[in-house]
N, C-alpha and C positions, 0 to 999 in steps of 0.2 A: 139407801136407806139399805140394809145388810139382807141378806133372804132369810126368810125365818121357814121353820121345821116344826114338825111336832116329836116334843120328845112322846116315845113308846114305853112300856114294859115288856118284859120276854114272851107278852102272850099279845102283843101288837096292840095293849089298848092305849090310850089318850091318855098322859101323864099333865102336860102343860105345850106351852110355846117356846123356845128356844133358838136363838139364830144359829143358823148354821156354822159359823164360827165358833159358836160356845161348843155345839154339838160335837163338832170334829175336834176340840183342843180338847172336851172333857170324855170323850168316848163313849157321847149318850146314843141309846138307841135313837135313832129314829127312819124314816120311812123315805125308798127310793124307787124308781121304776129301769129296767132293761128294754131295748126294743131289738130285735131282731128282723131283716127284711129278706128277701131273695129278691135275684133280679130273673128273669126271663130263661135263664142257661141255666138256673137250679144254683147260681150262687150266692152266699151268703154275702151280704155287705157291710164292709166293718168298715170302722173311724178311726182314723189318727188321731188321737187326740191332740187340741192346742201344744205348744210347747211351752205356753204362757200360766197353764193349768197350776195347781198347786199340788193338789194330787194325780198320779200318774202323766206326767208329761210327756209327751210324744209317743207315748203308749199308744198301743193297738186296743180296739174294744168295739160293744156292739150298733150296731147301725144308730145307735142314739139314746141316753140313758139321762137321766137326772134325779133331784130329789122331787117327794111331793109337798105341794103347798100345804099350810094348815089348812085343813076344810074342803080338801080335793080329795077325789077317789082317787083309786091308783089308773086307773083306767083314765081319765079324764089328766094324769100327770104323761100319760104315757102320749095320750092325743097332741098335749100341749108340748111337751118334747120335741117331737115331729116337725113342728111347726116351726120352732124355735131353732133347732140344730140343724135340719134336712129342707126347711121351708115346703114342706107337704101336708098338705090335709090328708090324715087315715081316716079308711069309713071303716077299716076292720082288723079289729083284733083278738087273737084268741090269747089269753089268758094262762101260761103254761104251768106255770111253779113259782111257790115263792120262797126266797133263802135266806139265809142268816149271812150278811159277810159284812165282808172287814179289808179295811185299803186302808194302809197307815204311809205317812209321809212325816220320818221320824227327822227330815232336815227342819221343816216347816213345823212341827211339832203338832200334826192332826192326824188324829186317828177316825175315819170314820165306820161305824157300825148299824150299819140297816138293815130292816126288813127290805126285802127285793123283789120285787112282784117285776117278772121275766111275763114278757107278753110276741109274741111272733105275728107281722102284720100278714092280713088274708090278702094283700095286691102284692104285683108284682113291682119292682122299683126299677128307675133306669141307673144305675150307679154312673154313668158319665154326665148324667144333667144335675148330679148334686155338686156342689160350691162349695167348699172354705170357707169359714166365715171363722169370728173371735173364739170359737170355742174347739173349732176344728181345723185340723192342717189337710185333708182329703180324706177321700174314702177311695175303699178298692174291694172289687168283690172275690170272694177264694170259695172254693168248695170245701164240703164237712170235711170230705179226708184230708186236703191240705192245712187244714184249722186243726184237726186233730194230733196232726205228726206236726205241726209247729205250735202247737201247746206241751210236749215233750222235749221237743226238738228244736230250743227257737232259733241257732244262728244257721235252719238250714236252708234260707233264703232270705233273698233282701232286698228290701223297698226300692223305689224309681230313685229316689236318690242314693241307694247303695251303701243305706244303713239298714243292720240286722232288722230283723219284724219282731218285734218283743211288745205279748199284750199284758194289760194291766192286769193287777194282780187278782182283783175281782173277776175277769173272764171268763176262766176255765169252767167256775163250776156255771155261770150262767149256761157258758155252752152246752154243756153235762147235761143240764137240764132239758134245753133244747132238744140236743141228741136222744137221748131217753124217753122223749115223748116225738121223735123222729114221724112215727106214723101215723098219730093225730095231724102232729103242723103240718107232715103230704096231705093229708085230707083234705084240709082248711087251705091250702093255696089252693089247691087243685079243684076240689069238690065246688 
């Protein structure tokens, strides 16, 4: 059965339920979540998307992310994605921002347009304990300054396999939202 999402209007009001494939094919607005977590060293844990994914394959992005299911709240979707992609039960989330994000894959004819709620995890995560799965190639911790530099100059650093680190096209606005609320996020993490 294909993944279903709520089709929403420009005010994030539900219009109906459509398949994820239809939403992406027709560029219909729907809902998504991005979750960022830190390790005890203060590095943001980033995920490298699986090379088998149609949107942003092999690119680096938030700790976990995904679509909101019909009837599901944004926070519940964030908690579910953490279980599915990280294998973790998260207990504390801070909603940081809601963004209207767009990602495209012209080769596959997909255009993802989603109201995206950005969350920060309120507990530290050990990146070394996370294992690749069907949705991810791996995880890596990066400092705030390093991420900011790589967003602006993506060829500065290579991953463990020697490939240039490139971010998914919808990651820079997500990270900027967290960075713009960094004081609140740090208080949440350390408070």
